[in-house]
Backbone bond lengths (Angstrom), bond angles and torsions (degrees), N, CA, C in turn:
res aa  C-N    CA-C-N  psi(-1)  N-CA   C-N-CA  omega(-1)  CA-C   N-CA-C  phi
1 X - - - 1.436 - - 1.498 106.62 -
2 X 1.310 123.03 116.46 1.493 123.44 -178.30 1.518 114.08 -58.20
3 X 1.322 115.20 140.71 1.477 120.39 174.93 1.533 103.97 -88.52
4 X 1.382 111.90 130.95 1.463 119.12 178.20 1.498 111.67 -96.85
5 X 1.411 116.20 -30.75 1.461 116.67 -178.59 1.504 106.06 -163.98
6 X 1.350 115.24 153.62 1.424 123.65 170.37 1.503 109.36 -135.39
7 X 1.363 116.85 128.73 1.459 120.15 179.91 1.542 109.46 -158.37
8 X 1.337 116.37 137.23 1.423 123.32 179.79 1.574 112.16 52.39
9 X 1.335 115.90 31.59 1.444 120.12 179.26 1.502 111.76 82.55
10 X 1.285 118.39 2.14 1.495 123.42 178.76 1.550 107.57 -93.44
11 X 1.370 113.14 129.27 1.437 118.65 177.82 1.552 111.00 -109.31
12 X 1.329 116.26 125.47 1.478 122.16 -176.04 1.533 107.94 -110.18
13 X 1.326 116.43 123.32 1.485 118.88 -179.31 1.523 108.18 -129.73
14 X 1.323 115.54 166.16 1.459 122.30 172.11 1.495 108.78 -148.94
15 X 1.405 111.90 134.57 1.479 121.71 178.99 1.517 109.88 -77.47
16 X 1.280 116.44 150.48 1.501 120.43 165.18 1.535 107.38 -78.56
17 X 1.324 114.44 139.77 1.518 124.85 173.78 1.544 106.51 54.86
18 X 1.328 119.31 46.12 1.500 122.34 176.51 1.573 108.84 -82.56
19 X 1.318 114.89 169.30 1.490 124.61 177.55 1.478 112.20 -72.96
20 X 1.384 116.39 147.40 1.480 119.16 174.75 1.537 109.29 -74.03
21 X 1.305 118.52 165.75 1.498 126.75 -3.96 1.492 111.72 -74.52
22 X 1.322 115.74 163.37 1.467 117.70 177.66 1.545 115.30 -52.28
23 X 1.282 119.47 124.36 1.409 125.61 -172.77 1.516 113.57 -148.04
24 X 1.293 113.85 168.43 1.455 120.82 177.58 1.514 108.49 -125.09
25 X 1.326 117.63 154.03 1.434 121.98 176.82 1.546 107.77 -103.19
26 X 1.261 117.32 130.32 1.458 121.94 -171.48 1.539 109.01 -124.21
27 X 1.324 116.49 132.90 1.461 120.63 176.63 1.546 108.51 -123.87
28 X 1.254 116.50 140.78 1.490 120.31 178.07 1.521 109.29 -158.57
29 X 1.323 116.86 117.73 1.438 123.68 177.95 1.545 114.61 42.45
30 X 1.244 117.45 50.23 1.528 123.32 178.61 1.523 113.98 83.65
31 X 1.321 116.20 -4.72 1.504 118.65 175.18 1.559 109.40 -93.09
32 X 1.307 116.53 144.26 1.453 119.81 175.00 1.523 110.59 -134.12
33 X 1.310 113.44 142.11 1.529 118.51 179.74 1.478 112.02 -151.26
34 X 1.305 115.19 157.82 1.455 124.77 168.61 1.538 106.83 -99.81
35 X 1.300 116.96 132.80 1.481 121.44 179.93 1.507 109.31 -124.12
36 X 1.313 115.76 126.85 1.438 123.12 -178.17 1.550 107.74 -73.54
37 X 1.367 115.41 125.94 1.429 119.29 -176.49 1.540 113.24 -63.90
38 X 1.264 120.56 -37.88 1.433 122.49 -175.38 1.532 113.12 -71.25
39 X 1.301 118.75 -26.97 1.471 121.16 -174.09 1.577 110.85 -117.41
40 X 1.370 117.11 -22.49 1.434 118.75 -176.43 1.522 113.50 77.62
41 X 1.310 115.26 6.53 1.460 119.86 -177.83 1.551 112.10 -89.55
42 X 1.300 115.93 146.26 1.510 122.22 176.67 1.550 104.71 -73.65
43 X 1.346 115.04 125.56 1.435 120.26 -180.00 1.529 112.97 -103.48
44 X 1.376 114.45 -24.96 1.489 121.77 175.34 1.503 108.54 -147.23
45 X 1.263 112.68 152.92 1.478 117.39 -178.09 1.485 113.54 77.27
46 X 1.330 115.52 -157.98 1.525 119.59 -174.66 1.496 107.21 -157.58
47 X 1.371 112.90 143.54 1.378 123.77 172.05 1.584 107.22 -128.69
48 X 1.361 118.36 151.78 1.461 119.29 171.56 1.479 110.72 -57.58
49 X 1.336 120.80 152.34 1.429 124.77 -172.05 1.512 112.82 -55.77
50 X 1.333 118.04 -44.32 1.442 126.60 -178.01 1.495 110.17 -64.51
51 X 1.354 116.12 -49.15 1.461 121.44 178.57 1.524 110.35 -61.17
52 X 1.324 118.32 -42.06 1.487 122.36 -178.88 1.519 109.22 -62.75
53 X 1.291 117.92 -38.96 1.492 123.80 -179.16 1.601 108.24 -67.24
54 X 1.302 116.25 -43.55 1.464 119.22 178.63 1.522 110.93 -63.42
55 X 1.398 114.96 -45.36 1.450 117.58 -179.25 1.474 110.70 -65.76
56 X 1.351 120.09 -41.74 1.499 119.16 -179.80 1.536 110.21 -60.44
57 X 1.355 119.84 -48.11 1.419 119.91 179.69 1.584 111.37 -59.83
58 X 1.330 117.23 -44.45 1.485 121.90 178.70 1.534 110.33 -61.35
59 X 1.333 114.79 -41.31 1.527 120.46 -179.41 1.508 109.34 -61.26
60 X 1.304 117.55 -47.70 1.460 121.65 -173.68 1.585 106.95 -71.90
61 X 1.305 119.67 -36.75 1.450 123.69 178.46 1.528 110.02 -62.69
62 X 1.321 120.28 -42.44 1.384 130.54 -177.96 1.578 117.38 -98.61
63 X 1.285 114.19 15.48 1.468 120.63 -172.69 1.515 111.33 -53.06
64 X 1.298 120.05 -47.85 1.487 120.55 -178.46 1.550 114.19 -63.48
65 X 1.360 115.19 -36.83 1.509 117.82 176.25 1.517 109.41 -68.12
66 X 1.310 116.74 -39.82 1.458 120.84 -178.85 1.525 111.44 -65.87
67 X 1.298 117.16 -42.81 1.451 120.66 178.17 1.501 111.20 -66.56
68 X 1.402 117.88 -38.23 1.456 118.77 174.12 1.529 110.96 -61.03
69 X 1.344 115.09 -41.82 1.496 115.23 177.56 1.505 111.13 -66.45
70 X 1.296 120.55 -29.10 1.460 123.49 -179.92 1.589 106.73 -65.89
71 X 1.350 114.64 -38.87 1.406 117.98 179.19 1.503 112.08 -69.42
72 X 1.331 118.54 -37.62 1.434 122.91 173.58 1.508 110.90 -61.90
73 X 1.344 114.83 -42.54 1.474 118.13 -178.80 1.509 113.42 -64.65
74 X 1.296 116.11 -39.22 1.476 120.35 176.42 1.535 111.19 -57.65
75 X 1.329 113.46 -34.19 1.546 118.70 -177.50 1.537 109.79 -94.79
76 X 1.290 118.48 7.02 1.508 122.13 179.22 1.529 108.88 62.51
77 X 1.343 119.50 31.64 1.416 125.10 178.69 1.588 108.24 -91.86
78 X 1.338 116.00 162.56 1.416 116.04 176.20 1.587 110.38 -70.15
79 X 1.393 113.08 146.03 1.447 119.12 178.89 1.500 110.88 -99.42
80 X 1.282 116.45 160.58 1.440 123.11 -178.47 1.532 110.10 -97.73
81 X 1.337 118.98 145.12 1.420 123.84 172.45 1.558 108.15 -70.61
82 X 1.304 118.58 151.52 1.410 124.89 179.46 1.518 111.00 -125.52
83 X 1.277 119.82 134.38 1.477 125.18 -178.88 1.551 107.63 -52.41
84 X 1.281 117.02 142.56 1.403 121.74 176.08 1.512 112.91 -81.55
85 X 1.346 116.35 167.12 1.453 122.26 -178.40 1.579 109.04 -65.44
86 X 1.325 117.41 -24.88 1.487 118.69 178.07 1.496 111.60 -79.38
87 X 1.370 117.72 0.12 1.464 121.22 177.18 1.466 111.88 -117.19
88 X 1.368 116.30 -4.36 1.476 119.70 178.90 1.464 112.14 -70.29
89 X 1.322 120.02 146.92 1.488 121.84 175.79 1.541 109.05 -88.48
């Protein structure tokens, strides 16, 4: 599963040809969660409160890039890396 971004120890991945709705897979210190791209909310699994807040803000900030990657993933095309929250201005 390709890594899209890594920041503050949070790893963000996306599967090729995954099930809807568009989402990302997030790992942080042994926690795993699916996060819906359009809302930034955890839909499955669990993240610590602070990590979930960082991921939500990052997800909403980079929503268009994430949705573009989702389209690439559906077509089995290469996905683009996305700047992490630690590199956002």
